[in-house]
N, C-alpha and C positions, 0 to 999 in steps of 0.2 A: 504494500500500500504506500503510494508516494505521497509525501507531504507537500501540499501546495498552499501557499498563503495568499490571501486577497485582502484588499482594503474595502471596508464596508462603512458607509455613513449611516448611523442609527439616530433615532429621535427619541428623547425621553423628556417628558414635561416641557415640551416646546423647544428644547435645546438639542442641537445636532452635535454629535461627537463621532469621531472616527475610531475604528478598531481594526487591527490586523488580526485576521482569524484564519485558522486552518480550515480549508473547505471540507475536510473530513469530519470536522466538529459540528457542522450544521446538521441538526437532526430533522428539522421540519420547516417548511415555508407554508404559511396560511394565507390562502387567497382571500381577497376582499378587504381584510384588515391589515394586510402587509406586515405580518409578524414573522420574524425569524427566530426559531428556537434552536438553542445550542446544547450540546451534551455537557460542556464545561460552563459553569456559571460565570457571569460577569462580576466585576469587583463589588457590585452592590448586592450580590447573592442571587440575582434573577437569572433565569435561563433564557428569557425572552426579551426581544427588543423590536421596536417598530422601525420600519425602514420606509423610505420614500418609494413611490411607484417605480421610479427609474432604477433604484437599487434592487427592488424586487424583481424587475424584468431582467436585470443583469444576472442576479443570482439564479433565477429560473433557467435562463439560457445556459449558464455555466454548469448547473447540476444535471440538466437533461441532455447534455451533449451526446451521451451514449445511446439515447433513444432514436 
């Protein structure tokens, strides 16, 4: 399993922040609400983060490349 890191811009309480994340750590993307869920928690203890529609589309494309 190859480790590939990507930069993702997340939104929490109206503030945007960037995180460098291993794409293998992404557990789930939720359509409609644009939520990214990770296996490893963020520093605040949450496993979920909101992302913009643009980030969501980028992550979806990245993760579904094999299909």
